ROTOR-289532 format. One record per atom (N, C-alpha, C): residue number from 1; residue in three letters; atom name; x, y, z. Coordinates in steps of 0.2 Angstrom, whole numbers, plus 5000, padded with zeros to 4 digits. Example, Ala and Ser with C-alpha at 12.3 -4.5 7.8 and 13.67 -1.06 7.14 Angstrom:
BEGIN
   k   r  a east north   up
   1 Ala  N 5066  4972 5039
   1 Ala CA 5062  4978 5039
   1 Ala  C 5066  4984 5039
   2 Ser  N 5064  4989 5035
   2 Ser CA 5068  4995 5036
   2 Ser  C 5064  5000 5039
This chain:
BEGIN
   k   r  a east north   up
   1 Met  N 5481  5718 5589
   1 Met CA 5484  5715 5593
   1 Met  C 5485  5706 5590
   2 Ala  N 5493  5705 5591
   2 Ala CA 5493  5697 5589
   2 Ala  C 5489  5692 5593
   3 Ile  N 5488  5687 5590
   3 Ile CA 5486  5680 5594
   3 Ile  C 5492  5676 5595
   4 Ala  N 5491  5674 5601
   4 Ala CA 5497  5670 5605
   4 Ala  C 5497  5663 5602
   5 Asp  N 5492  5661 5601
   5 Asp CA 5491  5656 5598
   5 Asp  C 5493  5653 5594
   6 Phe  N 5492  5658 5587
   6 Phe CA 5497  5655 5581
   6 Phe  C 5503  5657 5579
   7 Asp  N 5507  5664 5587
   7 Asp CA 5514  5662 5585
   7 Asp  C 5520  5656 5585
   8 Leu  N 5524  5656 5580
   8 Leu CA 5529  5651 5580
   8 Leu  C 5534  5651 5582
   9 Thr  N 5536  5656 5585
   9 Thr CA 5541  5660 5586
   9 Thr  C 5547  5653 5592
  10 Gly  N 5553  5653 5589
  10 Gly CA 5558  5649 5591
  10 Gly  C 5555  5641 5590
  11 Arg  N 5552  5638 5587
  11 Arg CA 5546  5631 5584
  11 Arg  C 5553  5629 5580
  12 Lys  N 5554  5623 5580
  12 Lys CA 5559  5620 5576
  12 Lys  C 5556  5616 5571
  13 Val  N 5555  5616 5564
  13 Val CA 5551  5615 5558
  13 Val  C 5556  5610 5556
  14 Leu  N 5555  5605 5551
  14 Leu CA 5559  5600 5548
  14 Leu  C 5553  5599 5541
  15 Ile  N 5557  5601 5534
  15 Ile CA 5549  5603 5529
  15 Ile  C 5554  5597 5524
  16 Thr  N 5551  5590 5520
  16 Thr CA 5554  5587 5517
  16 Thr  C 5551  5589 5509
  17 Gly  N 5556  5588 5505
  17 Gly CA 5554  5589 5497
  17 Gly  C 5553  5596 5498
  18 Ala  N 5557  5601 5501
  18 Ala CA 5557  5608 5500
  18 Ala  C 5559  5611 5497
  19 Gly  N 5562  5608 5491
  19 Gly CA 5568  5614 5488
  19 Gly  C 5563  5617 5481
  20 Arg  N 5558  5615 5482
  20 Arg CA 5555  5622 5477
  20 Arg  C 5548  5621 5477
  21 Gly  N 5542  5624 5476
  21 Gly CA 5536  5623 5475
  21 Gly  C 5533  5625 5480
  22 Ile  N 5530  5620 5482
  22 Ile CA 5524  5621 5489
  22 Ile  C 5528  5621 5495
  23 Gly  N 5531  5615 5496
  23 Gly CA 5538  5613 5501
  23 Gly  C 5540  5622 5501
  24 Lys  N 5544  5625 5498
  24 Lys CA 5547  5629 5497
  24 Lys  C 5543  5636 5501
  25 Gly  N 5538  5635 5499
  25 Gly CA 5534  5640 5500
  25 Gly  C 5529  5641 5506
  26 Ile  N 5531  5635 5511
  26 Ile CA 5529  5634 5518
  26 Ile  C 5534  5635 5521
  27 Ala  N 5541  5634 5520
  27 Ala CA 5547  5634 5524
  27 Ala  C 5545  5641 5524
  28 Leu  N 5546  5646 5518
  28 Leu CA 5548  5654 5519
  28 Leu  C 5541  5656 5525
  29 Val  N 5534  5653 5524
  29 Val CA 5528  5657 5529
  29 Val  C 5530  5655 5535
  30 Met  N 5532  5648 5536
  30 Met CA 5537  5647 5543
  30 Met  C 5541  5649 5546
  31 Ala  N 5547  5651 5543
  31 Ala CA 5552  5655 5545
  31 Ala  C 5548  5665 5546
  32 Glu  N 5544  5667 5543
  32 Glu CA 5542  5674 5545
  32 Glu  C 5537  5672 5549
  33 Ala  N 5534  5666 5552
  33 Ala CA 5530  5666 5558
  33 Ala  C 5532  5666 5565
  34 Gly  N 5542  5663 5562
  34 Gly CA 5546  5664 5569
  34 Gly  C 5548  5659 5569
  35 Ala  N 5550  5656 5565
  35 Ala CA 5551  5647 5566
  35 Ala  C 5557  5647 5564
  36 Asp  N 5561  5641 5567
  36 Asp CA 5568  5641 5565
  36 Asp  C 5565  5633 5558
  37 Val  N 5571  5634 5551
  37 Val CA 5570  5626 5549
  37 Val  C 5574  5625 5544
  38 Ala  N 5573  5618 5543
  38 Ala CA 5577  5615 5539
  38 Ala  C 5573  5612 5535
  39 Val  N 5574  5611 5529
  39 Val CA 5571  5607 5522
  39 Val  C 5578  5601 5520
  40 Thr  N 5572  5598 5515
  40 Thr CA 5578  5593 5512
  40 Thr  C 5574  5593 5507
  41 Ser  N 5579  5591 5501
  41 Ser CA 5579  5591 5495
  41 Ser  C 5582  5586 5491
  42 Leu  N 5580  5583 5484
  42 Leu CA 5584  5576 5482
  42 Leu  C 5590  5580 5480
  43 Gly  N 5590  5585 5477
  43 Gly CA 5597  5591 5476
  43 Gly  C 5598  5595 5482
  44 Glu  N 5604  5594 5482
  44 Glu CA 5607  5597 5488
  44 Glu  C 5608  5608 5486
  45 Ala  N 5607  5608 5481
  45 Ala CA 5609  5615 5481
  45 Ala  C 5601  5619 5481
  46 Asn  N 5596  5614 5479
  46 Asn CA 5588  5617 5480
  46 Asn  C 5589  5620 5487
  47 Ala  N 5591  5615 5489
  47 Ala CA 5588  5614 5499
  47 Ala  C 5595  5622 5500
  48 Lys  N 5598  5619 5502
  48 Lys CA 5603  5627 5502
  48 Lys  C 5600  5634 5499
  49 His  N 5600  5633 5493
  49 His CA 5595  5642 5492
  49 His  C 5587  5642 5495
  50 Val  N 5584  5637 5498
  50 Val CA 5579  5638 5501
  50 Val  C 5582  5639 5507
  51 Ala  N 5584  5634 5510
  51 Ala CA 5589  5640 5519
  51 Ala  C 5593  5646 5517
  52 Arg  N 5594  5648 5514
  52 Arg CA 5597  5653 5513
  52 Arg  C 5591  5659 5513
  53 Glu  N 5588  5658 5510
  53 Glu CA 5579  5662 5509
  53 Glu  C 5577  5663 5516
  54 Val  N 5578  5656 5520
  54 Val CA 5575  5656 5526
  54 Val  C 5579  5661 5532
  55 Ile  N 5587  5662 5530
  55 Ile CA 5590  5664 5533
  55 Ile  C 5590  5674 5533
  56 Ala  N 5589  5673 5526
  56 Ala CA 5588  5680 5524
  56 Ala  C 5582  5684 5527
  57 Leu  N 5576  5680 5531
  57 Leu CA 5571  5683 5533
  57 Leu  C 5571  5683 5540
  58 Gly  N 5578  5679 5542
  58 Gly CA 5579  5683 5551
  58 Gly  C 5578  5674 5556
  59 Arg  N 5578  5671 5550
  59 Arg CA 5577  5663 5556
  59 Arg  C 5583  5660 5554
  60 Arg  N 5584  5651 5558
  60 Arg CA 5589  5649 5558
  60 Arg  C 5586  5646 5552
  61 Gly  N 5590  5644 5544
  61 Gly CA 5589  5638 5541
  61 Gly  C 5595  5636 5537
  62 Leu  N 5593  5627 5537
  62 Leu CA 5595  5622 5535
  62 Leu  C 5596  5618 5529
  63 Gly  N 5596  5615 5527
  63 Gly CA 5597  5612 5521
  63 Gly  C 5600  5608 5519
  64 Trp  N 5596  5601 5516
  64 Trp CA 5600  5592 5518
  64 Trp  C 5598  5591 5509
  65 Ala  N 5603  5586 5508
  65 Ala CA 5600  5583 5502
  65 Ala  C 5600  5576 5505
  66 Ala  N 5592  5573 5502
  66 Ala CA 5592  5567 5505
  66 Ala  C 5584  5562 5501
  67 Asp  N 5585  5560 5498
  67 Asp CA 5579  5556 5497
  67 Asp  C 5574  5553 5501
  68 Gly  N 5570  5557 5502
  68 Gly CA 5561  5557 5505
  68 Gly  C 5559  5549 5506
  69 Thr  N 5562  5546 5501
  69 Thr CA 5556  5541 5501
  69 Thr  C 5562  5534 5504
  70 Ser  N 5567  5535 5508
  70 Ser CA 5571  5532 5508
  70 Ser  C 5572  5529 5517
  71 Val  N 5571  5526 5520
  71 Val CA 5573  5528 5528
  71 Val  C 5579  5527 5527
  72 Glu  N 5583  5524 5524
  72 Glu CA 5591  5525 5528
  72 Glu  C 5594  5533 5525
  73 Ala  N 5591  5534 5519
  73 Ala CA 5594  5541 5517
  73 Ala  C 5592  5546 5523
  74 Met  N 5585  5546 5526
  74 Met CA 5583  5550 5529
  74 Met  C 5585  5550 5537
  75 Gln  N 5588  5542 5538
  75 Gln CA 5593  5542 5545
  75 Gln  C 5599  5543 5545
  76 Glu  N 5602  5543 5538
  76 Glu CA 5607  5547 5540
  76 Glu  C 5610  5554 5542
  77 Ile  N 5603  5557 5540
  77 Ile CA 5605  5564 5542
  77 Ile  C 5600  5566 5548
  78 Ala  N 5596  5564 5548
  78 Ala CA 5591  5562 5555
  78 Ala  C 5595  5566 5562
  79 Pro  N 5601  5563 5563
  79 Pro CA 5605  5565 5572
  79 Pro  C 5607  5573 5570
  80 Asp  N 5612  5576 5561
  80 Asp CA 5611  5583 5561
  80 Asp  C 5606  5587 5559
  81 Val  N 5602  5584 5557
  81 Val CA 5596  5587 5559
  81 Val  C 5593  5588 5566
  82 Ile  N 5593  5586 5569
  82 Ile CA 5588  5589 5577
  82 Ile  C 5595  5590 5580
  83 Ala  N 5603  5591 5580
  83 Ala CA 5607  5592 5582
  83 Ala  C 5607  5600 5580
  84 Glu  N 5608  5601 5574
  84 Glu CA 5609  5607 5568
  84 Glu  C 5603  5613 5572
  85 Leu  N 5597  5609 5570
  85 Leu CA 5591  5613 5571
  85 Leu  C 5591  5616 5577
  86 Gly  N 5592  5612 5584
  86 Gly CA 5590  5611 5592
  86 Gly  C 5584  5608 5593
  87 Gly  N 5581  5603 5589
  87 Gly CA 5577  5597 5591
  87 Gly  C 5571  5600 5585
  88 Leu  N 5565  5596 5585
  88 Leu CA 5561  5596 5582
  88 Leu  C 5554  5597 5585
  89 Asp  N 5549  5602 5582
  89 Asp CA 5543  5602 5587
  89 Asp  C 5537  5600 5581
  90 Val  N 5539  5604 5574
  90 Val CA 5537  5600 5566
  90 Val  C 5537  5597 5564
  91 Leu  N 5534  5590 5559
  91 Leu CA 5538  5588 5556
  91 Leu  C 5533  5589 5549
  92 Ile  N 5535  5591 5544
  92 Ile CA 5531  5591 5536
  92 Ile  C 5533  5588 5529
  93 Asn  N 5529  5582 5529
  93 Asn CA 5532  5578 5523
  93 Asn  C 5526  5581 5517
  94 Cys  N 5533  5584 5513
  94 Cys CA 5530  5586 5506
  94 Cys  C 5533  5583 5499
  95 Val  N 5536  5578 5501
  95 Val CA 5539  5574 5496
  95 Val  C 5532  5573 5491
  96 Gly  N 5532  5574 5485
  96 Gly CA 5527  5571 5479
  96 Gly  C 5531  5576 5473
  97 Asp  N 5525  5569 5469
  97 Asp CA 5527  5570 5461
  97 Asp  C 5521  5565 5457
  98 Ser  N 5519  5567 5452
  98 Ser CA 5515  5561 5447
  98 Ser  C 5517  5560 5442
  99 Ile  N 5516  5553 5441
  99 Ile CA 5519  5552 5431
  99 Ile  C 5510  5549 5429
 100 Pro  N 5510  5553 5425
 100 Pro CA 5502  5551 5422
 100 Pro  C 5503  5545 5418
 101 Gly  N 5498  5545 5416
 101 Gly CA 5497  5536 5412
 101 Gly  C 5493  5532 5416
 102 Leu  N 5491  5527 5407
 102 Leu CA 5486  5524 5410
 102 Leu  C 5486  5516 5412
 103 Val  N 5479  5513 5417
 103 Val CA 5484  5506 5420
 103 Val  C 5484  5502 5416
 104 Ala  N 5480  5500 5409
 104 Ala CA 5481  5498 5404
 104 Ala  C 5480  5498 5398
 105 Ala  N 5482  5496 5392
 105 Ala CA 5480  5498 5386
 105 Ala  C 5475  5498 5384
 106 Gly  N 5471  5502 5378
 106 Gly CA 5466  5501 5374
 106 Gly  C 5467  5500 5366
 107 Pro  N 5461  5497 5368
 107 Pro CA 5459  5495 5361
 107 Pro  C 5463  5497 5354
 108 Asp  N 5462  5502 5353
 108 Asp CA 5467  5506 5349
 108 Asp  C 5474  5510 5349
 109 Gly  N 5475  5505 5356
 109 Gly CA 5483  5505 5357
 109 Gly  C 5487  5515 5358
 110 Ser  N 5481  5520 5360
 110 Ser CA 5484  5528 5360
 110 Ser  C 5483  5528 5367
 111 Gly  N 5491  5533 5370
 111 Gly CA 5487  5533 5375
 111 Gly  C 5493  5531 5379
 112 Arg  N 5499  5535 5384
 112 Arg CA 5505  5533 5387
 112 Arg  C 5501  5527 5392
 113 Val  N 5504  5518 5393
 113 Val CA 5503  5517 5399
 113 Val  C 5507  5515 5405
 114 Met  N 5504  5517 5410
 114 Met CA 5510  5515 5416
 114 Met  C 5514  5508 5418
 115 Thr  N 5520  5508 5418
 115 Thr CA 5525  5504 5419
 115 Thr  C 5523  5501 5426
 116 Glu  N 5526  5495 5428
 116 Glu CA 5526  5493 5436
 116 Glu  C 5531  5498 5440
 117 Gly  N 5536  5498 5438
 117 Gly CA 5539  5505 5440
 117 Gly  C 5537  5513 5439
 118 Asp  N 5533  5514 5437
 118 Asp CA 5531  5519 5436
 118 Asp  C 5528  5521 5443
 119 Trp  N 5521  5515 5444
 119 Trp CA 5515  5515 5449
 119 Trp  C 5520  5514 5454
 120 His  N 5525  5511 5454
 120 His CA 5530  5509 5462
 120 His  C 5533  5517 5463
 121 Arg  N 5533  5521 5460
 121 Arg CA 5538  5527 5460
 121 Arg  C 5535  5535 5462
 122 Val  N 5530  5531 5458
 122 Val CA 5521  5537 5462
 122 Val  C 5520  5535 5467
 123 Ile  N 5520  5528 5469
 123 Ile CA 5516  5525 5476
 123 Ile  C 5522  5530 5483
 124 Asp  N 5529  5528 5480
 124 Asp CA 5534  5528 5484
 124 Asp  C 5533  5535 5486
 125 Leu  N 5532  5542 5481
 125 Leu CA 5534  5548 5482
 125 Leu  C 5529  5552 5485
 126 Asn  N 5523  5548 5485
 126 Asn CA 5519  5551 5489
 126 Asn  C 5515  5549 5496
 127 Leu  N 5516  5542 5496
 127 Leu CA 5512  5539 5502
 127 Leu  C 5518  5537 5506
 128 Thr  N 5523  5533 5502
 128 Thr CA 5529  5528 5508
 128 Thr  C 5534  5536 5512
 129 Gln  N 5536  5542 5507
 129 Gln CA 5541  5548 5511
 129 Gln  C 5535  5549 5516
 130 Ala  N 5529  5549 5516
 130 Ala CA 5528  5552 5521
 130 Ala  C 5527  5547 5527
 131 Phe  N 5527  5537 5526
 131 Phe CA 5531  5533 5532
 131 Phe  C 5538  5536 5536
 132 Val  N 5542  5537 5530
 132 Val CA 5547  5537 5532
 132 Val  C 5547  5542 5534
 133 Gly  N 5545  5547 5534
 133 Gly CA 5545  5552 5539
 133 Gly  C 5545  5556 5546
 134 Cys  N 5539  5550 5548
 134 Cys CA 5537  5550 5552
 134 Cys  C 5541  5543 5556
 135 His  N 5541  5537 5552
 135 His CA 5546  5533 5556
 135 His  C 5553  5535 5556
 136 Val  N 5553  5539 5554
 136 Val CA 5563  5543 5556
 136 Val  C 5562  5547 5562
 137 Phe  N 5559  5553 5561
 137 Phe CA 5557  5558 5566
 137 Phe  C 5552  5558 5571
 138 Gly  N 5547  5553 5568
 138 Gly CA 5541  5551 5575
 138 Gly  C 5544  5551 5582
 139 Pro  N 5549  5545 5582
 139 Pro CA 5551  5546 5589
 139 Pro  C 5554  5551 5594
 140 His  N 5556  5557 5590
 140 His CA 5558  5562 5594
 140 His  C 5552  5566 5594
 141 Leu  N 5548  5566 5592
 141 Leu CA 5543  5568 5595
 141 Leu  C 5537  5567 5600
 142 Leu  N 5538  5558 5600
 142 Leu CA 5535  5554 5605
 142 Leu  C 5538  5554 5611
 143 Ala  N 5544  5554 5610
 143 Ala CA 5550  5557 5615
 143 Ala  C 5549  5562 5619
 144 Gln  N 5546  5566 5615
 144 Gln CA 5544  5574 5621
 144 Gln  C 5539  5575 5622
 145 Gly  N 5534  5569 5619
 145 Gly CA 5527  5571 5620
 145 Gly  C 5522  5576 5618
 146 Ser  N 5525  5578 5613
 146 Ser CA 5522  5586 5611
 146 Ser  C 5523  5587 5603
 147 Gly  N 5522  5589 5599
 147 Gly CA 5520  5590 5592
 147 Gly  C 5516  5591 5586
 148 Ser  N 5519  5592 5581
 148 Ser CA 5512  5592 5574
 148 Ser  C 5516  5589 5569
 149 Ala  N 5512  5584 5565
 149 Ala CA 5516  5583 5559
 149 Ala  C 5510  5583 5555
 150 Ile  N 5513  5585 5547
 150 Ile CA 5508  5585 5544
 150 Ile  C 5510  5585 5538
 151 Asn  N 5507  5583 5533
 151 Asn CA 5507  5577 5526
 151 Asn  C 5506  5582 5520
 152 Ile  N 5508  5582 5516
 152 Ile CA 5504  5586 5511
 152 Ile  C 5503  5582 5507
 153 Ser  N 5498  5581 5506
 153 Ser CA 5491  5578 5500
 153 Ser  C 5491  5582 5494
 154 Ser  N 5484  5581 5492
 154 Ser CA 5483  5583 5484
 154 Ser  C 5474  5582 5485
 155 Phe  N 5473  5588 5480
 155 Phe CA 5463  5587 5479
 155 Phe  C 5462  5581 5477
 156 Ala  N 5467  5575 5472
 156 Ala CA 5468  5570 5469
 156 Ala  C 5466  5566 5474
 157 Ala  N 5465  5567 5482
 157 Ala CA 5463  5561 5488
 157 Ala  C 5456  5561 5486
 158 Leu  N 5452  5565 5487
 158 Leu CA 5445  5569 5485
 158 Leu  C 5442  5570 5479
 159 Arg  N 5449  5568 5474
 159 Arg CA 5442  5569 5466
 159 Arg  C 5447  5568 5461
 160 Pro  N 5446  5562 5460
 160 Pro CA 5450  5557 5455
 160 Pro  C 5450  5562 5448
 161 Ala  N 5455  5559 5445
 161 Ala CA 5453  5560 5437
 161 Ala  C 5458  5553 5432
 162 Pro  N 5456  5553 5427
 162 Pro CA 5458  5549 5421
 162 Pro  C 5466  5549 5420
 163 Asn  N 5470  5543 5417
 163 Asn CA 5476  5543 5417
 163 Asn  C 5480  5547 5425
 164 Ser  N 5479  5546 5432
 164 Ser CA 5481  5548 5437
 164 Ser  C 5480  5543 5442
 165 Ala  N 5478  5538 5441
 165 Ala CA 5476  5532 5448
 165 Ala  C 5484  5529 5449
 166 Ala  N 5489  5529 5450
 166 Ala CA 5493  5529 5452
 166 Ala  C 5494  5534 5458
 167 Tyr  N 5493  5540 5457
 167 Tyr CA 5493  5547 5461
 167 Tyr  C 5487  5548 5465
 168 Ala  N 5481  5547 5464
 168 Ala CA 5474  5548 5463
 168 Ala  C 5476  5542 5474
 169 Ala  N 5477  5536 5473
 169 Ala CA 5478  5531 5475
 169 Ala  C 5483  5530 5482
 170 Ala  N 5487  5537 5480
 170 Ala CA 5494  5536 5485
 170 Ala  C 5490  5540 5489
 171 Lys  N 5486  5546 5488
 171 Lys CA 5486  5551 5490
 171 Lys  C 5480  5550 5496
 172 Ala  N 5475  5546 5491
 172 Ala CA 5469  5544 5496
 172 Ala  C 5473  5539 5500
 173 Gly  N 5478  5536 5500
 173 Gly CA 5481  5532 5505
 173 Gly  C 5484  5535 5510
 174 Leu  N 5486  5542 5508
 174 Leu CA 5487  5548 5514
 174 Leu  C 5485  5551 5517
 175 Thr  N 5476  5550 5517
 175 Thr CA 5471  5551 5522
 175 Thr  C 5472  5548 5525
 176 Arg  N 5470  5541 5525
 176 Arg CA 5470  5537 5530
 176 Arg  C 5478  5534 5532
 177 Phe  N 5482  5534 5531
 177 Phe CA 5487  5535 5534
 177 Phe  C 5486  5540 5541
 178 Thr  N 5486  5546 5539
 178 Thr CA 5484  5551 5541
 178 Thr  C 5480  5549 5546
 179 Glu  N 5473  5548 5546
 179 Glu CA 5468  5546 5551
 179 Glu  C 5470  5543 5555
 180 Ser  N 5474  5538 5554
 180 Ser CA 5478  5531 5558
 180 Ser  C 5483  5532 5562
 181 Leu  N 5488  5537 5559
 181 Leu CA 5493  5538 5565
 181 Leu  C 5490  5546 5569
 182 Ala  N 5486  5548 5567
 182 Ala CA 5483  5550 5572
 182 Ala  C 5482  5549 5579
 183 Leu  N 5480  5542 5577
 183 Leu CA 5474  5538 5585
 183 Leu  C 5480  5535 5586
 184 Glu  N 5486  5532 5585
 184 Glu CA 5491  5531 5584
 184 Glu  C 5495  5534 5589
 185 Trp  N 5495  5542 5587
 185 Trp CA 5500  5548 5592
 185 Trp  C 5497  5549 5595
 186 Ala  N 5490  5553 5596
 186 Ala CA 5487  5553 5602
 186 Ala  C 5489  5554 5607
 187 Pro  N 5489  5546 5611
 187 Pro CA 5491  5546 5618
 187 Pro  C 5496  5549 5620
 188 Arg  N 5501  5551 5615
 188 Arg CA 5509  5553 5616
 188 Arg  C 5508  5562 5616
 189 Gly  N 5501  5564 5614
 189 Gly CA 5502  5571 5614
 189 Gly  C 5504  5573 5607
 190 Val  N 5505  5571 5602
 190 Val CA 5508  5573 5595
 190 Val  C 5502  5572 5588
 191 Arg  N 5500  5579 5587
 191 Arg CA 5494  5579 5582
 191 Arg  C 5499  5576 5574
 192 Val  N 5491  5575 5572
 192 Val CA 5496  5573 5565
 192 Val  C 5488  5574 5561
 193 Asn  N 5491  5579 5553
 193 Asn CA 5483  5581 5549
 193 Asn  C 5488  5582 5544
 194 Ala  N 5484  5584 5538
 194 Ala CA 5487  5582 5532
 194 Ala  C 5481  5589 5528
 195 Ile  N 5486  5593 5522
 195 Ile CA 5483  5597 5519
 195 Ile  C 5482  5596 5510
 196 Ala  N 5477  5595 5510
 196 Ala CA 5477  5594 5501
 196 Ala  C 5477  5598 5496
 197 Pro  N 5482  5602 5494
 197 Pro CA 5482  5608 5489
 197 Pro  C 5478  5605 5484
 198 Gly  N 5476  5611 5479
 198 Gly CA 5472  5610 5472
 198 Gly  C 5480  5611 5467
 199 Gln  N 5476  5616 5461
 199 Gln CA 5483  5617 5457
 199 Gln  C 5487  5621 5460
 200 Phe  N 5493  5621 5461
 200 Phe CA 5497  5624 5464
 200 Phe  C 5504  5624 5460
 201 Pro  N 5504  5628 5449
 201 Pro CA 5508  5629 5447
 201 Pro  C 5516  5633 5453
 202 Asp  N 5521  5630 5451
 202 Asp CA 5528  5637 5454
 202 Asp  C 5527  5640 5448
 203 Pro  N 5528  5648 5450
 203 Pro CA 5528  5652 5443
 203 Pro  C 5537  5652 5445
 204 Glu  N 5541  5649 5448
 204 Glu CA 5547  5650 5448
 204 Glu  C 5550  5645 5441
 205 Gln  N 5545  5641 5439
 205 Gln CA 5550  5635 5434
 205 Gln  C 5545  5637 5429
 206 Met  N 5541  5646 5425
 206 Met CA 5538  5647 5419
 206 Met  C 5539  5654 5422
 207 Thr  N 5539  5658 5412
 207 Thr CA 5538  5665 5411
 207 Thr  C 5534  5668 5416
 208 Pro  N 5531  5675 5417
 208 Pro CA 5524  5677 5420
 208 Pro  C 5519  5676 5414
 209 Glu  N 5523  5677 5408
 209 Glu CA 5514  5674 5403
 209 Glu  C 5514  5667 5402
 210 Gln  N 5519  5662 5400
 210 Gln CA 5515  5656 5403
 210 Gln  C 5512  5656 5410
 211 Phe  N 5515  5656 5414
 211 Phe CA 5508  5657 5421
 211 Phe  C 5501  5660 5420
 212 Ala  N 5503  5667 5417
 212 Ala CA 5496  5670 5416
 212 Ala  C 5490  5665 5411
 213 Glu  N 5495  5663 5406
 213 Glu CA 5489  5658 5400
 213 Glu  C 5488  5652 5405
 214 Arg  N 5491  5650 5406
 214 Arg CA 5489  5644 5412
 214 Arg  C 5484  5647 5416
 215 Glu  N 5485  5649 5420
 215 Glu CA 5481  5651 5424
 215 Glu  C 5475  5656 5420
 216 Glu  N 5473  5657 5416
 216 Glu CA 5467  5660 5412
 216 Glu  C 5464  5654 5411
 217 Arg  N 5468  5647 5408
 217 Arg CA 5462  5641 5407
 217 Arg  C 5460  5640 5411
 218 Ala  N 5464  5639 5417
 218 Ala CA 5463  5633 5422
 218 Ala  C 5457  5638 5427
 219 Ala  N 5455  5643 5427
 219 Ala CA 5452  5647 5429
 219 Ala  C 5446  5644 5427
 220 Arg  N 5444  5641 5422
 220 Arg CA 5437  5638 5422
 220 Arg  C 5436  5634 5424
 221 Gly  N 5440  5630 5427
 221 Gly CA 5439  5625 5434
 221 Gly  C 5438  5626 5440
 222 Ile  N 5439  5631 5442
 222 Ile CA 5441  5633 5450
 222 Ile  C 5437  5635 5450
 223 Pro  N 5431  5636 5454
 223 Pro CA 5427  5642 5456
 223 Pro  C 5430  5650 5460
 224 Leu  N 5435  5650 5462
 224 Leu CA 5438  5655 5465
 224 Leu  C 5441  5661 5459
 225 Gly  N 5443  5656 5454
 225 Gly CA 5448  5657 5447
 225 Gly  C 5452  5658 5448
 226 Arg  N 5458  5657 5451
 226 Arg CA 5464  5660 5450
 226 Arg  C 5469  5651 5453
 227 Phe  N 5473  5649 5450
 227 Phe CA 5478  5643 5454
 227 Phe  C 5479  5645 5460
 228 Gly  N 5480  5641 5468
 228 Gly CA 5486  5643 5473
 228 Gly  C 5491  5647 5472
 229 Arg  N 5493  5651 5478
 229 Arg CA 5498  5654 5478
 229 Arg  C 5502  5649 5483
 230 Met  N 5506  5650 5483
 230 Met CA 5512  5644 5486
 230 Met  C 5511  5645 5495
 231 Arg  N 5511  5654 5496
 231 Arg CA 5508  5657 5501
 231 Arg  C 5503  5652 5506
 232 Asp  N 5498  5652 5501
 232 Asp CA 5493  5647 5503
 232 Asp  C 5493  5642 5508
 233 Val  N 5496  5637 5506
 233 Val CA 5499  5632 5511
 233 Val  C 5501  5634 5516
 234 Gly  N 5507  5635 5516
 234 Gly CA 5512  5639 5521
 234 Gly  C 5508  5642 5525
 235 Leu  N 5501  5646 5524
 235 Leu CA 5498  5649 5530
 235 Leu  C 5494  5642 5534
 236 Leu  N 5491  5638 5531
 236 Leu CA 5487  5634 5533
 236 Leu  C 5490  5630 5538
 237 Ala  N 5496  5627 5535
 237 Ala CA 5502  5624 5538
 237 Ala  C 5503  5626 5545
 238 Ile  N 5504  5636 5545
 238 Ile CA 5505  5639 5552
 238 Ile  C 5499  5637 5557
 239 Tyr  N 5494  5637 5555
 239 Tyr CA 5488  5635 5559
 239 Tyr  C 5490  5627 5564
 240 Leu  N 5492  5623 5557
 240 Leu CA 5489  5615 5560
 240 Leu  C 5497  5615 5566
 241 Ala  N 5500  5619 5564
 241 Ala CA 5507  5619 5567
 241 Ala  C 5507  5620 5574
 242 Ser  N 5504  5626 5576
 242 Ser CA 5503  5631 5580
 242 Ser  C 5497  5627 5587
 243 Glu  N 5499  5631 5591
 243 Glu CA 5492  5631 5599
 243 Glu  C 5486  5632 5597
 244 Ala  N 5482  5636 5591
 244 Ala CA 5478  5638 5589
 244 Ala  C 5473  5630 5585
 245 Ala  N 5477  5628 5584
 245 Ala CA 5474  5621 5584
 245 Ala  C 5476  5611 5587
 246 Ser  N 5476  5616 5593
 246 Ser CA 5479  5610 5600
 246 Ser  C 5474  5606 5597
 247 Tyr  N 5468  5606 5596
 247 Tyr CA 5460  5601 5597
 247 Tyr  C 5458  5596 5591
 248 Val  N 5467  5598 5586
 248 Val CA 5464  5597 5579
 248 Val  C 5470  5592 5577
 249 Thr  N 5466  5586 5575
 249 Thr CA 5470  5579 5573
 249 Thr  C 5467  5574 5571
 250 Gly  N 5470  5573 5563
 250 Gly CA 5467  5567 5560
 250 Gly  C 5464  5569 5556
 251 Val  N 5464  5573 5549
 251 Val CA 5460  5577 5547
 251 Val  C 5465  5580 5541
 252 Thr  N 5461  5578 5533
 252 Thr CA 5463  5583 5528
 252 Thr  C 5458  5588 5527
 253 Ile  N 5463  5593 5525
 253 Ile CA 5460  5600 5524
 253 Ile  C 5461  5603 5518
 254 Pro  N 5457  5603 5512
 254 Pro CA 5458  5606 5504
 254 Pro  C 5459  5613 5505
 255 Val  N 5464  5613 5501
 255 Val CA 5465  5620 5499
 255 Val  C 5465  5620 5492
 256 Asp  N 5459  5622 5489
 256 Asp CA 5459  5621 5482
 256 Asp  C 5456  5628 5478
 257 Gly  N 5453  5631 5481
 257 Gly CA 5449  5635 5478
 257 Gly  C 5442  5635 5474
 258 Gly  N 5438  5627 5478
 258 Gly CA 5433  5625 5479
 258 Gly  C 5434  5621 5473
 259 Arg  N 5441  5619 5469
 259 Arg CA 5440  5613 5463
 259 Arg  C 5436  5607 5465
 260 Thr  N 5437  5605 5471
 260 Thr CA 5433  5598 5474
 260 Thr  C 5426  5597 5474
 261 Leu  N 5422  5604 5472
 261 Leu CA 5417  5605 5475
 261 Leu  C 5411  5605 5468
 262 Val  N 5417  5605 5462
 262 Val CA 5414  5607 5455
 262 Val  C 5416  5597 5450
């Protein structure tokens, strides 16, 4: 027997940065759970493709091209998103990327050093984007006095690594942003949480042989012995978006196969 607390039938979900990878995986699982789903992506083709896959699952699917790090760009599409989706119950901020690099050059001159532009770009892609999504769409959730915002973070927020200072700093900042906003929005009935995925390479971006080879190498550093599957993050997002998590706010939950334990 299905547990009604997890049912998302008819819920309206917006996922930013969902043209591929983890965001796309979340969109499809949300549709399976009964939600209508809108996605944004920097490229229109990817957004429309994911929307069609949502429709194929029997739910309403919509896609827009928009820069998730820009308030102006997101404000431009916001009225259409709310109108065409028919409201908004769940906001998932999933824009993110990394530009590896050293903070400063070493004496031997080896290794790529981040530029100031690299730093700002990584911070915008992984931290500013969550502010943008919540700044633009938060007023709708607050006005209706209900809803859930979910920020997609990374295990880098919990376990740093060399050559990724900007990415780790942004994701760690996203944890505190999530906690602070959870306190800010709790009196209005809106919950704010985050998910910190581990290693989730997109199998659609490589051949099956390349994926298997990478997973075999990575398994030595992941206690559960495999990469994450795109579906894994979506299943946790269902919980956080549903009534089953009605008493959960301000937390960052890792989904990493035990990666942060070693």
